[in-house]
C-alpha positions in Angstrom: 36.2 53.6 -36.1 39.2 51.4 -35.3 42.4 52.9 -36.7 41.0 56.4 -37.0 42.9 59.4 -35.8 40.6 59.5 -32.7 42.2 56.4 -31.3 45.6 58.1 -30.8 48.9 56.3 -30.6 47.7 54.0 -27.8 44.8 52.9 -29.9 46.9 52.2 -33.0 49.4 50.3 -30.9 46.6 48.2 -29.4 45.2 47.4 -32.8 48.7 46.4 -34.0 49.1 44.1 -31.0 45.7 42.6 -31.6 46.4 42.0 -35.2 49.7 40.4 -34.2 48.0 37.9 -32.0 45.5 37.0 -34.7 48.2 36.5 -37.2 50.4 34.1 -35.2 52.3 31.9 -37.7 51.4 28.7 -35.9 47.7 29.3 -36.2 47.4 31.4 -39.4 47.0 30.3 -43.1 47.4 32.6 -46.0 44.9 31.7 -48.8 45.2 32.9 -52.4 42.0 32.7 -54.3 42.0 32.1 -58.1 45.3 33.8 -58.6 45.9 31.6 -61.6 47.2 32.3 -65.1 43.8 31.8 -66.8 42.2 34.4 -64.5 44.9 37.1 -63.7 47.7 36.1 -66.1 48.7 37.5 -69.4 46.3 35.1 -71.3 43.4 35.6 -68.9 39.9 34.5 -69.9 38.8 37.7 -68.0 41.2 40.4 -69.3 39.3 43.2 -67.5 39.7 41.5 -64.1 43.3 40.6 -64.9 44.1 44.3 -65.8 42.5 45.6 -62.6 44.3 43.0 -60.4 47.6 44.1 -61.8 47.0 47.9 -62.2 45.7 48.2 -58.7 48.7 46.4 -57.3 46.5 43.7 -55.7 48.3 40.8 -57.5 51.7 42.2 -56.6 50.6 42.6 -53.0 49.4 38.9 -52.9 53.0 38.0 -54.1 54.5 40.1 -51.3 52.3 38.5 -48.7 53.2 35.0 -50.0 56.9 35.8 -49.8 56.5 37.2 -46.3 54.4 34.2 -45.2 57.1 31.8 -46.4 59.7 33.8 -44.4 57.6 33.9 -41.3 56.6 30.2 -41.3 53.0 30.9 -42.2 51.3 28.1 -44.2 50.3 29.2 -47.7 47.4 27.6 -49.6 46.5 28.3 -53.2 42.9 27.8 -54.2 42.5 27.1 -57.9 39.2 26.9 -59.9 39.4 24.5 -62.8 37.2 22.4 -65.2 37.5 19.1 -66.9 37.5 19.3 -70.7 34.3 17.2 -70.7 32.7 19.4 -68.1 31.9 16.5 -65.8 31.3 17.5 -62.2 31.2 21.2 -63.0 28.4 23.4 -61.8 25.7 24.6 -64.3 23.1 26.2 -62.0 24.1 29.9 -62.5 24.6 32.2 -65.5 28.2 32.7 -64.4 29.0 29.0 -65.1 27.4 29.0 -68.5 29.3 32.2 -69.4 32.6 30.7 -68.2 32.1 27.6 -70.3 31.9 29.8 -73.5 35.1 31.8 -72.8 38.0 31.5 -75.3 40.4 30.5 -72.5 39.3 27.5 -70.4 40.5 26.6 -66.9 41.1 23.0 -67.9 42.7 20.7 -65.4 46.5 20.3 -66.1 46.7 23.3 -68.4 48.7 26.5 -68.1 45.5 28.4 -67.2 45.3 26.7 -63.8 48.9 27.4 -62.8 49.5 29.9 -60.0 50.2 33.2 -61.8 53.4 35.2 -61.6 54.7 37.1 -59.7 53.4 34.7 -57.0 56.1 32.2 -56.0 54.8 28.7 -55.0 57.1 27.0 -52.4 57.4 23.3 -51.9 55.6 23.5 -48.6 52.6 25.3 -50.1 49.3 23.4 -50.6 47.2 23.7 -53.7 43.5 23.0 -53.4 41.6 22.6 -56.7 37.8 22.6 -57.2 35.6 21.6 -60.2 32.4 23.2 -59.0 30.8 26.0 -57.0 31.8 29.6 -56.1 34.1 29.1 -53.1 37.2 27.0 -52.3 35.6 26.0 -49.0 32.4 24.5 -50.5 32.7 20.8 -51.1 36.6 20.6 -51.1 39.2 19.3 -48.7 40.2 22.9 -47.7 38.3 23.0 -44.4 39.8 19.6 -43.2 43.3 20.8 -44.3 42.9 24.0 -42.4 41.9 22.2 -39.2 44.7 19.7 -39.5 47.1 22.6 -39.9 45.8 24.2 -36.6 44.4 27.2 -38.5 42.3 29.7 -36.5 42.9 32.7 -38.6 42.5 32.7 -42.4 43.9 35.5 -44.5 41.9 35.8 -47.7 43.5 37.3 -50.8 42.9 37.2 -54.5 40.0 37.5 -56.9 37.4 38.3 -57.5 35.8 40.7 -55.1 32.6 40.2 -57.1 32.1 36.5 -56.3 34.8 34.1 -55.0 36.4 36.4 -52.3 33.1 37.3 -50.5 32.0 33.6 -50.8 35.2 32.5 -49.2 35.0 35.0 -46.4 31.4 34.1 -45.6 32.1 30.3 -45.7 35.2 30.7 -43.5 33.2 32.8 -40.9 30.4 30.3 -40.9 32.9 27.5 -40.2 34.3 29.3 -37.2 37.5 30.8 -38.6 38.6 34.4 -37.9 39.1 36.1 -41.2 41.6 38.8 -42.1 41.3 40.6 -45.4 44.2 42.7 -46.7 42.1 45.3 -48.5 44.8 46.1 -51.1 45.3 42.4 -51.9 41.9 41.7 -53.4 40.4 42.9 -56.7 37.2 42.9 -58.7 35.5 44.7 -61.5 34.8 47.5 -61.9 37.8 48.7 -59.8 35.6 51.0 -57.7 33.4 48.1 -56.7 36.0 46.5 -54.4 36.1 49.4 -51.8 32.3 49.4 -51.7 32.2 45.7 -51.0 34.9 46.1 -48.3 33.2 49.0 -46.6 29.6 47.7 -46.7 30.0 43.9 -46.5 33.4 42.5 -45.6 33.9 45.0 -42.8 31.0 43.5 -41.0 32.5 40.0 -40.8 36.2 40.2 -41.3 39.2 42.1 -39.8 40.4 44.6 -42.3 44.1 45.4 -42.7 46.6 46.3 -45.4 49.4 44.3 -46.9 51.9 46.5 -45.0 50.1 45.7 -41.8 50.6 42.0 -42.3 54.2 42.4 -43.5 55.0 44.4 -40.3 53.5 41.7 -38.1 55.2 38.8 -39.9 58.6 40.5 -40.0 58.5 41.5 -36.4 60.4 39.3 -33.9 58.0 37.2 -31.7 58.1 38.1 -28.0 58.5 35.2 -25.7 55.9 34.6 -23.1 57.0 35.5 -19.5 58.4 32.6 -17.6 56.9 31.4 -14.3 60.1 32.5 -12.5 59.7 36.1 -13.7 56.0 36.3 -13.0 56.0 34.5 -9.7 53.4 31.9 -10.9 53.8 28.2 -10.9 
């Protein structure tokens, strides 16, 4: 497999260069999925998920990636799930939606619950995409159009949960023609041991897998200039 010891130094170097090309700042967008106070914050409606996201380091890694993206000129988009207090426009065609409507903490529009959670820092240039329905920030929202207007070719998917929103986002992005990169240590789900199973048996089939440190290395590395026509002898 790629990145195994059998590839040797040359193979590892080749993989790093390939990842670097896929993560070019001018064609990459970093997406955080449902990293909001009411999901992974101190007053989460889903305390088990919030605990796993923090204990595993996934939320901290999302914050590290956001900081690095800001420094490298990579566009950051935060995808937030919310609900009107009257429920208008929200989905009701799955058990998950009915259960969410009964939780003691509601993701009401404009409330603290739908703010991006600490320690993630939201910059002025970040975009926030909100949805009232469905399982994915790419289904029935402006996100696809925004990504195309931004020149996005590679979408880095982070956040929660590995049970529902993250795989839905990855599948939707692949179906729409984007190359998807998933930092394995920047997503979380419940139980904690489910996430590596999902990564190994599902996400690995459709996305490029990496680590937070892999992406930080790429985004902190100086970009090499393309050879000029004078040096190559071309026109």
